[in-house]
SELUM-735476 format. One record per residue (C-alpha): residue in one letter; x, y, z. Coordinates in steps of 0.05 Angstrom, whole numbers, padded with zeros to 5 digits, always signed. Last residue first. Example, Ala and Ser with C-alpha at 12.3 -4.5 7.8 and 13.67 -1.06 7.14 Angstrom:
SELUM-735476
S+00273-00021+00143A+00246-00090+00156
END
This chain:
SELUM-735476
H-01615-02561-02176K-01601-02591-02247G-01555-02648-02249Q-01487-02658-02207N-01424-02693-02228E-01394-02639-02275L-01419-02582-02234E-01393-02611-02166K-01329-02633-02180I-01318-02567-02211R-01338-02529-02142K-01292-02574-02104K-01238-02560-02147Y-01238-02480-02144E-01254-02477-02075F-01191-02520-02073N-01150-02479-02107P-01103-02502-02152T-01095-02433-02188K-01078-02427-02261S-01106-02494-02291Y-01167-02481-02230L-01178-02412-02262E-01198-02439-02330Q-01238-02494-02299F-01277-02446-02258L-01289-02415-02315K-01318-02468-02362L-01355-02497-02303A-01388-02431-02286E-01405-02426-02359I-01436-02494-02370K-01481-02483-02297Y-01497-02409-02322K-01523-02439-02387D-01559-02495-02354E-01611-02464-02313S-01620-02490-02248T-01648-02421-02226M-01626-02425-02155K-01564-02458-02161W-01552-02443-02234I-01548-02363-02209E-01499-02385-02158Y-01457-02415-02204N-01456-02357-02247L-01445-02313-02190T-01384-02351-02169A-01355-02352-02241I-01366-02279-02255E-01337-02261-02187E-01274-02302-02204K-01267-02281-02280V-01265-02199-02257E-01302-02154-02309T-01365-02143-02259Q-01434-02098-02266S-01471-02143-02306L-01463-02203-02261M-01486-02161-02199E-01544-02145-02240L-01558-02222-02249L-01547-02228-02176Q-01600-02181-02156K-01645-02215-02209P-01635-02278-02178P-01650-02252-02106N-01708-02220-02124T-01754-02275-02148K-01753-02330-02112D-01767-02297-02041G-01775-02355-01994L-01729-02359-01947A-01674-02399-01980F-01675-02348-02032N-01674-02292-01975I-01610-02328-01949K-01581-02335-02017S-01584-02268-02036S-01555-02242-01966L-01493-02292-01987I-01488-02262-02048K-01479-02188-02019S-01432-02218-01965E-01386-02248-02023F-01384-02182-02051L-01367-02146-01987N-01317-02198-01964Q-01284-02191-02044K-01291-02112-02044A-01256-02108-01972F-01197-02152-01988K-01186-02115-02057D-01178-02042-02026K-01245-02006-02032R-01264-01992-01966K-01333-01964-01958M-01335-01975-01879E-01407-01960-01879E-01415-02021-01940F-01382-02072-01895I-01404-02050-01827V-01483-02056-01864L-01466-02126-01890G-01441-02145-01827K-01509-02136-01792E-01551-02161-01848S-01512-02227-01852L-01519-02228-01776K-01593-02217-01779K-01594-02266-01838S-01568-02325-01809V-01607-02320-01742E-01664-02324-01793Y-01635-02383-01836D-01616-02429-01791K-01613-02478-01843I-01537-02513-01821Q-01508-02483-01874F-01542-02415-01878L-01519-02417-01793L-01449-02432-01823K-01451-02379-01877S-01473-02329-01821K-01418-02343-01779Y-01369-02332-01834F-01404-02264-01851L-01404-02236-01778V-01336-02261-01765E-01315-02211-01826A-01356-02162-01800T-01319-02156-01729D-01260-02157-01774F-01279-02096-01806K-01302-02064-01747K-01243-02076-01698Q-01261-02065-01626H-01309-02129-01625L-01240-02174-01645L-01231-02212-01580K-01308-02232-01576L-01322-02242-01636A-01261-02293-01647E-01291-02331-01589D-01357-02341-01629F-01333-02356-01683L-01281-02414-01648K-01346-02444-01623Q-01382-02447-01689A-01325-02480-01722K-01330-02531-01668E-01389-02554-01683I-01396-02538-01754N-01331-02587-01779N-01347-02589-01840E-01281-02593-01861E-01287-02522-01892F-01322-02502-01827H-01258-02529-01795T-01221-02479-01831I-01254-02422-01820G-01252-02437-01741I-01181-02433-01748K-01171-02380-01794L-01221-02341-01741I-01176-02362-01683T-01116-02336-01717N-01153-02270-01733G-01172-02267-01655K-01107-02288-01620L-01073-02230-01666I-01125-02177-01641S-01126-02197-01573D-01040-02196-01561D-01032-02246-01508I-00957-02245-01522F-00953-02316-01503N-01030-02334-01531A-01007-02296-01599I-00948-02350-01592K-01000-02407-01591L-01042-02377-01631S-00989-02387-01700K-00969-02453-01672G-01042-02473-01682Y-01046-02437-01742L-00985-02476-01763K-01022-02544-01748L-01091-02527-01770A-01061-02515-01839K-01025-02581-01845N-01092-02615-01822F-01131-02578-01878E-01087-02594-01937G-01146-02564-01988K-01092-02526-02030S-01124-02457-02008R-01109-02487-01927E-01036-02501-01949V-01030-02428-01973D-01075-02387-01910G-01028-02433-01859I-00963-02403-01899K-00994-02340-01888N-01011-02351-01814L-00951-02373-01800S-00914-02313-01827H-00966-02266-01793I-00943-02301-01725I-00878-02297-01732S-00883-02223-01747K-00912-02214-01673K-00859-02254-01651S-00801-02222-01674Q-00745-02266-01644L-00691-02237-01701K-00680-02317-01723E-00758-02332-01718F-00763-02270-01764I-00709-02288-01819K-00739-02363-01814L-00808-02338-01829E-00797-02296-01882K-00756-02358-01924D-00811-02398-01916F-00862-02344-01943Y-00819-02347-01996K-00820-02415-02009M-00896-02429-01991A-00909-02376-02044N-00858-02402-02102E-00910-02471-02090Y-00963-02432-02086D-00965-02406-02157G-01038-02375-02147K-01021-02314-02175D-01054-02276-02111F-01009-02333-02075Y-00938-02304-02118V-00955-02231-02102L-00964-02257-02032G-00905-02291-02036I-00854-02229-02062Y-00889-02180-02005G-00865-02240-01958Y-00789-02242-01982A-00796-02161-01983K-00815-02165-01908A-00755-02216-01894I-00707-02174-01923G-00725-02106-01890K-00727-02143-01823K-00656-02166-01831D-00642-02100-01857D-00561-02115-01873V-00552-02040-01911E-00553-02079-01981E-00594-02137-01964A-00651-02086-01956I-00634-02049-02019E-00633-02111-02060L-00702-02128-02022A-00732-02072-02049R-00707-02074-02119E-00740-02151-02112F-00807-02121-02090Y-00811-02068-02146E-00799-02121-02195I-00838-02168-02166A-00900-02117-02173K-00880-02102-02241E-00888-02171-02262Y-00950-02184-02226N-00986-02131-02266G-01063-02144-02252L-01075-02076-02233T-01092-02098-02158P-01026-02137-02164Y-00986-02076-02177V-01005-02028-02118A-00962-02075-02075G-00898-02058-02110I-00909-01983-02103A-00923-01994-02030E-00858-02047-02022L-00815-01994-02062A-00835-01935-02012N-00808-01975-01958I-00751-01995-01977M-00729-01924-02004G-00749-01907-01926F-00699-01956-01910K-00645-01929-01955Y-00649-01860-01937G-00599-01828-01992I-00633-01753-01983R-00650-01747-02058E-00674-01826-02062Y-00718-01819-01999I-00756-01757-02031E-00761-01794-02102L-00792-01857-02065E-00845-01814-02024K-00864-01783-02086Q-00870-01847-02122H-00911-01867-02070Y-00960-01810-02072S-00958-01813-02152M-00983-01889-02137M-01036-01877-02096K-01067-01824-02141E-01066-01861-02200F-01095-01918-02157D-01163-01887-02125E-01187-01942-02103L-01207-01898-02035R-01167-01947-01990G-01105-01936-02036Y-01121-01866-02035I-01110-01867-01958A-01047-01909-01962G-01009-01868-02009F-01035-01813-01966L-00994-01835-01911S-00932-01852-01963Y-00933-01775-01976A-00940-01756-01899Y-00875-01810-01889G-00837-01770-01940I-00847-01706-01914A-00832-01727-01856M-00758-01755-01871K-00751-01688-01911D-00769-01646-01859G-00758-01578-01881L-00790-01553-01823E-00847-01519-01861Q-00849-01582-01907S-00867-01620-01836I-00919-01575-01815K-00958-01575-01879L-00949-01652-01895F-00970-01666-01821E-01034-01618-01831K-01052-01650-01895N-01045-01718-01859C-01085-01701-01804E-01135-01673-01860I-01137-01734-01894A-01146-01786-01843K-01211-01746-01822N-01233-01750-01887L-01217-01823-01892L-01251-01847-01826N-01234-01918-01844Q-01218-01940-01770A-01145-01961-01789L-01146-01895-01820Y-01166-01854-01762V-01111-01890-01730F-01061-01874-01785G-01077-01804-01785L-01076-01795-01707N-01010-01820-01713A-00991-01762-01765V-01022-01707-01721G-00981-01720-01664L-00925-01732-01696A-00928-01661-01736V-00949-01630-01666G-00878-01659-01638K-00844-01632-01694K-00865-01559-01681Y-00859-01559-01611S-00884-01506-01582A-00886-01524-01510K-00961-01518-01515K-00973-01544-01577S-00930-01609-01562N-00971-01621-01497E-01035-01620-01538L-01008-01662-01596F-00980-01715-01540Q-01051-01707-01500K-01088-01717-01574H-01040-01778-01588C-01061-01809-01528K-01136-01799-01524I-01132-01826-01597A-01096-01891-01579E-01149-01895-01527E-01204-01892-01574Y-01171-01938-01623E-01163-01992-01581G-01141-02038-01632K-01088-02076-01595E-01036-02036-01648Y-01061-01968-01636H-01062-01981-01566I-00990-01999-01563I-00983-01932-01611G-01012-01891-01567I-00967-01919-01508N-00909-01896-01546L-00943-01826-01559I-00944-01828-01487V-00865-01845-01487S-00848-01778-01524K-00831-01739-01467A-00803-01790-01423S-00737-01795-01458E-00724-01719-01450S-00722-01729-01379D-00780-01694-01336R-00812-01763-01306M-00747-01792-01289K-00735-01757-01217E-00816-01756-01205N-00821-01836-01223N-00891-01852-01245L-00873-01830-01314L-00809-01883-01324K-00843-01944-01285N-00903-01929-01329Y-00866-01936-01393C-00834-02003-01367E-00902-02028-01341L-00934-02008-01408A-00882-02051-01450K-00898-02113-01405D-00972-02106-01420Y-00960-02101-01493E-00915-02156-01504G-00925-02152-01584Q-00851-02164-01598N-00839-02095-01621K-00869-02064-01558Y-00832-02112-01516L-00769-02084-01546N-00802-02005-01543G-00811-02017-01467M-00742-02038-01452G-00714-01987-01488V-00758-01928-01456Y-00742-01953-01394V-00663-01958-01405L-00672-01885-01435S-00698-01858-01361A-00641-01902-01325N-00610-01839-01300E-00660-01827-01240L-00627-01896-01223K-00564-01864-01192G-00547-01895-01133I-00488-01932-01151E-00517-02004-01147E-00588-01986-01178Y-00552-01955-01230I-00512-02023-01243K-00573-02064-01243L-00609-02023-01282N-00554-02023-01336K-00545-02096-01324Q-00623-02109-01343Y-00616-02061-01409C-00556-02111-01434E-00595-02166-01425M-00665-02145-01455A-00617-02122-01519K-00591-02199-01517D-00657-02220-01516Y-00686-02182-01568N-00634-02195-01618G-00670-02162-01678K-00601-02129-01703H-00625-02062-01683S-00641-02091-01620Y-00576-02114-01608A-00549-02052-01626M-00602-02014-01579G-00568-02057-01526I-00497-02042-01537N-00514-01973-01527T-00543-01989-01458Y-00491-02026-01442T-00447-01969-01456Q-00484-01926-01415A-00476-01971-01360V-00402-01980-01360L-00391-01902-01368E-00437-01897-01291W-00396-01963-01278E-00325-01924-01288G-00285-01975-01243L-00223-01974-01288D-00226-02049-01311K-00305-02039-01329R-00293-01979-01366I-00236-02016-01409K-00277-02075-01425L-00343-02035-01444S-00298-01990-01493Q-00279-02054-01535N-00348-02086-01532F-00379-02016-01555Y-00319-02017-01612D-00349-02092-01633M-00424-02070-01627S-00415-02004-01675K-00379-02063-01725D-00428-02105-01725V-00492-02049-01726E-00451-02021-01793G-00521-01977-01807Q-00476-01910-01819L-00510-01879-01755G-00484-01939-01718F-00418-01935-01737I-00414-01868-01718A-00438-01900-01647G-00385-01948-01645R-00337-01894-01653R-00356-01846-01605D-00359-01909-01550L-00284-01938-01578C-00267-01853-01564D-00296-01850-01497S-00257-01912-01483E-00191-01890-01504I-00199-01822-01458K-00218-01859-01401K-00152-01906-01418F-00106-01847-01422G-00040-01902-01435L-00010-01850-01478E-00002-01894-01543K-00077-01912-01541S-00095-01839-01530E-00060-01822-01585Q-00090-01871-01633L-00154-01856-01612A-00152-01786-01616I-00130-01793-01681E-00186-01833-01697L-00237-01785-01672Y-00206-01724-01715Y-00214-01770-01779V-00278-01800-01759A-00318-01733-01747K-00280-01715-01820D-00312-01773-01850I-00375-01762-01812K-00385-01681-01825G-00462-01693-01821I-00475-01635-01766L-00483-01681-01711A-00425-01719-01736L-00376-01661-01735I-00406-01647-01664K-00380-01706-01636S-00309-01702-01684I-00298-01639-01642L-00320-01658-01572I-00270-01719-01584K-00219-01671-01608A-00234-01628-01544N-00217-01690-01502L-00154-01704-01534E-00129-01635-01520N-00154-01635-01447E-00113-01700-01440K-00054-01674-01470E-00039-01609-01432S+00028-01592-01466L+00009-01523-01455F+00028-01510-01539K-00019-01568-01550T-00067-01553-01506L-00080-01473-01540E-00078-01508-01603V-00132-01561-01582I-00180-01495-01551K-00168-01460-01613F-00194-01518-01656L-00259-01525-01600K-00268-01448-01597E-00279-01461-01678L-00313-01519-01667A-00370-01486-01613E-00376-01424-01672E-00388-01473-01727N-00436-01515-01682Q-00479-01461-01653H-00527-01501-01622N-00536-01462-01556D-00509-01519-01514K-00447-01519-01565Y-00435-01454-01560S-00441-01449-01480E-00389-01507-01486A-00342-01468-01527L-00356-01412-01499L-00334-01448-01425K-00279-01479-01454Q-00245-01414-01487F-00252-01386-01420E-00206-01432-01388L-00162-01430-01442Y-00151-01349-01433K-00140-01369-01360A-00085-01429-01371L-00053-01372-01427S-00053-01322-01381V-00011-01369-01330K+00031-01395-01393D+00055-01326-01414S+00079-01329-01482N+00143-01326-01495D+00156-01385-01537N+00101-01361-01590I+00021-01352-01586I-00008-01305-01635L-00080-01339-01639K-00127-01302-01695G-00180-01254-01646N-00182-01202-01698E-00146-01159-01667D-00091-01207-01647I-00094-01267-01599I-00052-01289-01540G-00012-01218-01524N-00032-01208-01467A-00079-01150-01477V-00107-01187-01548G-00126-01246-01505F-00151-01215-01436H-00192-01158-01484Y-00229-01223-01524S-00234-01261-01459Y-00270-01199-01429P-00317-01197-01482E-00336-01277-01496A-00340-01287-01426I-00386-01236-01400K-00427-01281-01344Y-00365-01312-01332I-00340-01250-01292E-00396-01256-01250E-00359-01322-01217G-00310-01276-01181E-00324-01193-01192F-00360-01169-01248F-00351-01089-01251E-00273-01099-01224E-00254-01157-01271L-00294-01110-01339T-00240-01059-01316E-00181-01097-01308A-00200-01127-01386L-00217-01058-01403A-00145-01040-01384S-00108-01090-01420H-00151-01077-01485L-00130-01006-01476D-00053-01015-01460L-00054-01069-01522R-00084-01000-01570F-00035-00958-01537D+00024-01010-01563E-00005-01017-01632S-00008-00944-01651M-00079-00917-01649Q-00103-00895-01720Y-00133-00964-01725Y-00187-00956-01665I-00213-00890-01695Y-00211-00912-01766K-00255-00977-01747Q-00300-00945-01706V-00319-00890-01756L-00327-00935-01815N-00376-00979-01769H-00417-00922-01770T-00456-00877-01724F-00415-00904-01670N-00464-00943-01620Y-00474-00921-01546I-00498-00963-01486K-00503-00925-01418T-00527-00998-01375L-00472-01041-01359K-00491-01071-01296D-00525-01132-01338Y-00535-01096-01403V-00566-01053-01426T-00586-01041-01513E-00630-00982-01546S-00565-00952-01566K-00551-00876-01566L-00516-00856-01618V-00440-00829-01633L-00407-00784-01689S-00463-00737-01703Y-00405-00679-01679K-00458-00633-01647Q-00515-00675-01610Q-00472-00742-01606L-00402-00716-01596E-00429-00666-01546N-00481-00715-01515V-00414-00760-01501K-00381-00694-01474R-00438-00681-01426S-00451-00762-01415L-00369-00760-01386K-00377-00704-01341F-00437-00736-01308S-00403-00803-01301N-00349-00767-01266I-00279-00785-01295E-00225-00842-01272L-00208-00845-01347V-00209-00920-01343S-00265-00924-01305A-00310-00873-01341I-00296-00910-01401L-00324-00977-01373E-00390-00937-01347L-00401-00907-01415S-00401-00969-01448F-00385-00984-01522D-00420-01014-01585S-00384-01026-01650G-00325-01048-01611Q-00294-01032-01548A-00230-01006-01564S-00265-00956-01611A-00299-00926-01543I-00233-00923-01514Q-00207-00880-01572L-00273-00847-01579I-00260-00828-01502E-00194-00798-01519Q-00210-00764-01582L-00264-00721-01537D-00206-00705-01484E-00163-00684-01540S-00214-00637-01575L-00235-00651-01636R-00206-00630-01707Q-00166-00691-01714F-00234-00736-01717R-00265-00693-01767E-00202-00696-01824K-00196-00774-01810I-00267-00785-01818V-00261-00747-01879G-00201-00792-01905S-00245-00845-01892V-00298-00831-01929T-00250-00816-01995K-00222-00761-02030P-00205-00712-01967L-00210-00634-01988T-00174-00601-02037S-00220-00621-02098L-00263-00571-02066D-00228-00506-02085L-00252-00459-02034T-00281-00398-02063E-00347-00420-02063D-00358-00401-01981A-00425-00432-01982F-00489-00399-01954Y-00540-00427-01903T-00592-00382-01895G-00634-00365-01829D-00596-00292-01818K-00539-00319-01840A-00512-00393-01832F-00444-00418-01854I-00425-00473-01896I-00342-00470-01904K-00346-00462-01835R-00298-00517-01823E-00350-00558-01780E-00407-00542-01827L-00361-00571-01878N-00340-00636-01844L-00414-00641-01826L-00426-00637-01907L-00370-00686-01924E-00405-00733-01868R-00469-00739-01903V-00449-00736-01973F-00394-00798-01955L-00446-00838-01920S-00492-00835-01987N-00441-00844-02029G-00474-00822-02094K-00393-00807-02126T-00376-00765-02064L-00325-00719-02105G-00372-00708-02165V-00435-00702-02133I-00402-00650-02080E-00376-00618-02138N-00455-00611-02171K-00472-00582-02112F-00423-00530-02110K-00434-00517-02187A-00512-00512-02175S-00497-00459-02114F-00517-00457-02056E-00572-00407-02027N-00594-00444-01979K-00661-00452-01936P-00673-00525-01914F-00597-00545-01904Q-00600-00615-01885L-00668-00627-01929D-00628-00580-01985I-00573-00619-01988Y-00609-00692-01994S-00651-00660-02048S-00589-00641-02083I-00552-00711-02069Q-00623-00743-02097N-00623-00700-02166Q-00549-00716-02175N-00557-00797-02166L-00547-00831-02101Y-00508-00894-02116S-00548-00952-02122I-00568-01006-02076E-00558-01083-02108I-00625-01114-02099L-00622-01193-02102E-00676-01234-02096S-00678-01303-02044A-00698-01367-02051E-00688-01387-02118Y-00660-01456-02099R-00594-01444-02126D-00599-01378-02116L-00600-01389-02040N-00546-01443-02039N-00505-01392-02076M-00523-01339-02020K-00503-01382-01964E-00444-01406-01997E-00418-01333-02005W-00446-01321-01936P-00393-01374-01909H-00335-01323-01929R-00282-01365-01964E-00212-01365-01926I-00164-01325-01906E-00106-01364-01874G-00090-01352-01798S-00099-01422-01787I-00140-01421-01724P-00166-01352-01728N-00188-01368-01801L-00199-01301-01833R-00260-01289-01874G-00263-01281-01954D-00243-01222-01991K-00314-01232-02036V-00359-01224-01975D-00327-01165-01953Q-00333-01137-02017P-00400-01149-02020R-00424-01114-01960F-00484-01147-01935S-00558-01127-01925G-00611-01183-01901I-00689-01177-01908L-00744-01223-01883I-00807-01205-01913L-00861-01250-01871P-00930-01267-01890Y-00930-01339-01903S-00898-01389-01952S-00879-01463-01958D-00824-01483-01989K-00795-01411-02008L-00808-01386-01932N-00773-01452-01914K-00713-01430-01954A-00703-01363-01928L-00717-01387-01858Y-00664-01447-01864F-00615-01395-01902F-00620-01342-01841L-00614-01395-01782N-00549-01418-01820M-00523-01346-01826S-00537-01340-01757S-00505-01407-01738I-00450-01374-01782D-00434-01315-01739A-00453-01253-01774W-00403-01202-01790Q-00422-01200-01878L-00493-01208-01856D-00490-01138-01841D-00554-01119-01819I-00611-01174-01806Y-00679-01145-01828I-00746-01177-01809I-00816-01158-01832V-00878-01197-01800P-00947-01191-01835N-00999-01195-01774N-01042-01246-01754E-01017-01316-01764A-00943-01276-01780L-00932-01287-01707E-00941-01362-01705R-00904-01371-01763F-00848-01327-01733R-00847-01373-01666S-00846-01436-01719M-00792-01406-01748V-00754-01394-01680R-00773-01458-01654I-00757-01503-01722F-00680-01465-01724F-00672-01493-01649D-00690-01563-01666Q-00642-01553-01729Q-00590-01532-01674N-00598-01588-01630Q-00632-01617-01568S-00683-01561-01559Y-00743-01598-01536T-00768-01538-01493V-00827-01571-01450Q-00832-01510-01396K-00825-01532-01329S-00842-01468-01299K-00790-01441-01247Q-00761-01398-01301I-00819-01369-01328A-00847-01350-01266N-00779-01311-01248T-00788-01274-01307T-00866-01255-01290K-00846-01237-01226Y-00789-01191-01241I-00825-01159-01298A-00885-01137-01250A-00832-01116-01201S-00814-01071-01250L-00869-01048-01277N-00884-01028-01200G-00825-01001-01198V-00814-00962-01257V-00879-00912-01258P-00844-00869-01204I-00786-00855-01260V-00836-00816-01306N-00850-00814-01383L-00875-00891-01390W-00953-00884-01406E-00936-00819-01443G-00879-00832-01488T-00814-00800-01472C-00772-00862-01453E-00700-00843-01452K-00707-00840-01368A-00745-00900-01371V-00683-00940-01392N-00643-00915-01342K-00697-00931-01286L-00709-01003-01316R-00633-01017-01299D-00638-00992-01230K-00696-01039-01218L-00661-01095-01245A-00617-01090-01193L-00665-01075-01145K-00691-01144-01161K-00623-01178-01149S-00605-01141-01082D-00675-01163-01058G-00698-01110-01008T-00774-01140-01022E-00799-01074-01004T-00772-01031-01052D-00835-01006-01096I-00814-00945-01138L-00871-00897-01120E-00936-00884-01154D-00960-00817-01181K-00952-00821-01257S-01012-00886-01246I-00996-00955-01268T-01058-00995-01314K-01024-00997-01369A-00957-01008-01358T-00985-01076-01319E-01012-01091-01386F-00956-01085-01426I-00909-01121-01383A-00955-01186-01377S-00970-01183-01450S-00894-01173-01461I-00879-01238-01417D-00937-01276-01447G-00909-01266-01518I-00832-01293-01491V-00868-01350-01481P-00837-01397-01529I-00774-01368-01533A-00753-01376-01471E-00707-01428-01484L-00662-01392-01522W-00671-01328-01476Q-00628-01374-01434S-00563-01348-01463G-00575-01282-01412A-00637-01280-01380E-00631-01209-01347D-00617-01190-01423F-00690-01215-01437V-00716-01169-01383T-00683-01099-01414K-00699-01118-01484V-00767-01109-01459I-00755-01044-01431K-00725-01022-01489K-00777-01050-01544F-00829-01019-01503N-00807-00951-01513S-00799-00955-01595K-00869-00988-01596K-00900-00940-01556E-00884-00882-01596E-00908-00923-01656D-00972-00943-01632K-00996-00988-01676G-00998-01042-01624A-00950-01046-01570A-00959-01121-01546K-00947-01141-01619D-00883-01090-01632A-00859-01122-01570D-00860-01191-01587L-00829-01171-01656E-00770-01137-01618I-00753-01189-01570L-00747-01239-01631V-00709-01190-01667E-00665-01176-01619R-00643-01246-01608W-00640-01262-01676P-00578-01197-01689L-00543-01242-01626F-00544-01307-01649G-00485-01321-01605R-00431-01268-01632S-00416-01222-01691V-00353-01242-01728G-00291-01194-01751D-00259-01189-01682M-00330-01166-01659D-00362-01133-01717L-00435-01123-01695C-00492-01164-01736S-00548-01113-01719G-00623-01148-01722V-00685-01101-01742A-00751-01120-01722T-00818-01103-01753L-00890-01127-01744V-00935-01097-01786N-01002-01077-01739K-01062-01087-01799E-01092-01030-01831S-01033-01029-01877T-00995-00982-01910N-00981-00930-01852D-00954-00989-01806C-00899-00999-01849N-00867-00930-01851D-00808-00939-01800M-00797-01006-01842F-00780-00967-01906N-00738-00925-01873K-00701-00978-01830I-00686-01010-01895L-00658-00953-01928T-00622-00922-01882T-00592-00992-01869K-00569-00999-01939G-00537-00925-01951I-00484-00930-01994G-00440-00922-01925P-00401-00985-01933E-00419-01018-02008G-00477-01052-02028S-00525-01112-02037I-00592-01123-02002L-00616-01191-02002I-00689-01190-02003T-00727-01263-01976S-00800-01270-01994G-00872-01278-01967I-00932-01291-01998G-01001-01282-01956N-01042-01254-02009E-01060-01185-01995I-01015-01168-01934A-00952-01212-01959Q-00959-01181-02029N-00966-01121-02010L-00901-01120-01969K-00864-01148-02023E-00889-01085-02074Q-00866-01048-02010L-00800-01073-02017V-00788-01061-02087E-00817-00996-02089T-00769-00978-02036E-00705-00998-02085H-00730-00937-02127R-00702-00892-02075P-00734-00836-02037I-00678-00784-01997F-00682-00801-01920M-00665-00753-01866
END
């Protein structure tokens, strides 16, 4: 029964925005118990399909009050399953209701494995639904397999089917083939090798969010999480993540959450300390408010008219006076639960009675004598029940908000049929319980209390001793139902009842152990806490795992199990570091380290040292990290823990790699491999092969890198490891760096496809980002922009700030190519801002360098150096040797561009020294080539050739065709400028073969080869090559400074060739037109010089000489000097 309220209009407006404009929103519903929050929202959701032609997908997730906290992403499990069933069933309301029961049954079979099934939930629903549609009513249950597990599932499905009234599922015989279909589907899912990538809580959140976005592509989605004050912290974190993500990148999702404000204000009990602490939902609400990511609706009390309408709906034909109705209003204060319970109470007491189809009220009764609170009414109604019904509800209340009839029947030793009749009476006559859609393994008859307040009253009206007896009976009954190892399936409820019954915890889960506590019972309880802590950790419920671990620490202290206590502290530290609480992580780790040393627990000491080293690594303190790893290594060697020794070598190898000491890193990886071979566990070496491959890749030794990656991919035991999943991306990057762009695209597309199949949103983002980089290299800028738009969109959806920064960086590079310097600068500034906000210093260095690189193009060298020096300062602060070297290189380029060769050389030398220490061969090649360019510009050709020769030797060693080709081109240009024509020509031909896959480099070689042929007067061939190169330059449409310079020189060469071939009219005109279009001094000087060479007019000679002299006074470039000498000494051409 529902009374219209104005809050429904707000919800409807939000739904309309989602349907019409694709704009989602988060609504928080606040109200005291019984005010009607749940009824309001569920009524709204029930009517959603009536407001849209589309199938509006709806789902409700309930947080249950189990020792004050709901369990294990419980509400989100319900939501994912209901949405899936809703989508498969379509707009048929009856099918939706029935189908949700069936699908919930299937997923209950999976236990915690439902987390890994998120990407394929839709497939299961579709399979079930399509099977169900084809089944006829007279089919029999299929029992041909006889498998007990299958039969158990069928039995459970039969039970669900009894509750289904739809025509498509209204007879028991249907269930046989349906259950077989379900079983086959779930088995196939379990056997399939789905890539899930859920390595941490963030990954899991991304998968859930991606699923919601996928569902919302075709259907608006409404999700309601009820009673958030009882939610586990991980569920709260997921709600916050989804709301913030929805705000940052909207899609048609209405996310609704309700809570009781007083419960939040009162705080939540810390079961370890026994103290009431700030409620975690309060912090989440404050953050949502700060981000303006939610809207709060405070549910109002029912007014007089609404209560009058409610009474008239409850009692359709009545003769109640206005005075009677007003007294109901005054007594209940508009609390809808109070109204409901009070009217039921009055009807039970015959104060409201029916006569000849009309309801009357005994208005002689003074209503002021009735209970003044909801609890008072519940108490009166409960006490009026028969003793056997009270007994049933008492056992039910000890189970929690939902309860199993099977457990009650076992405790009372009552016939299940008789119990069902009595429970039906509680449901139909007294409206105290409701049938639940939930079905558990072996417990299929699940009911709920109509309201949490009903359960709470009944539970706490019992004496403490009676409550303890009930918990003891429930624990024993669960042991009977779940024998042996099966008891671990229900570790949470079992350990709760066992703990309360044995005086280990109170009803709120708080530890209450003392000197009289039974140590055998404590040891058993501890065993279940360990299991639960591990389960929570695996399911990314970090906060819940920490709660269990802190409880384990207290229990192990009491039991004097010091090793278990210290191991729990190490795990606490690991989780704290994972969620970013580094200081706390270090605190617990230092305690464990100190105590393990004092007690002589060497293995635990080595574990602590290893973890401490890992944390120092996260903080960028590599030397300290290595010190702790080496201490751990020594202990593990002494203990003969060789598998742990191998793992430590991997950690040390990674630390050396970060420092740029690749030889030492490789040495560690080789030691690791040797150990794994000796102990027969080579399948554990997947991470080692990735590390070795990355080392070779970073040094430019691509064949060796590919060899490592392929060893991993070709090994059956290693290829399914987490490390192996990203290898195809690394292979694509190698092809990209080698200029093999089509091969790179194949790899990135394969990785992208795999990521989409696995619903791995981060992988999709990485795939499109790397495709964008390849398209940028190919100068396919429209494709690069489209890829990067998708990369940015996904990154914003994921809330991945670091990836957003990368996307801004790529946009900056693209707009730099388009010579839109305003947009280029804007994106790099955004990149810098986001990295500054999250404190990512390596990103800040890259952003500052990118911004600095824009300013020379604008002629502002001082500003460029300012940004590069800021990048240098941060790089020095974090001891980023590679970053320091890069900053020196950028500053050197600015001085080179300015013509300050002395300072350019000084900074290039600094860059080279660092890269030589780092043994970064590719970077050494670039540094040597830059120094060679300076010497060549000065006319020091022998020095330049010596430097290029060193560079070529390294390029040959690492077999990098692109670096070889570019270096050979530089050597050829130097020989050409020395007038060593024959040698230069051979080198240009060699460079052309090596650079044939890179269009721009190919065009540059063609230009120089054409220039050479022009000099030896082979004009026809020179023209062909010049035209071919010019077409490439123009097709690529690159607008960066280097590309523009090449295009400019190519056009001049083309005019010179045509002039030499006899066209004396058009070439000078073409050069004059170019002269009228440029404002660049060097280009003006060059054009005046070339026009003078064609026309012999003194005015062009004089202007060219003046400009080259001005340029040379600032930049002692050899070409300028040569031109000046020619202009001064020669007469007219």
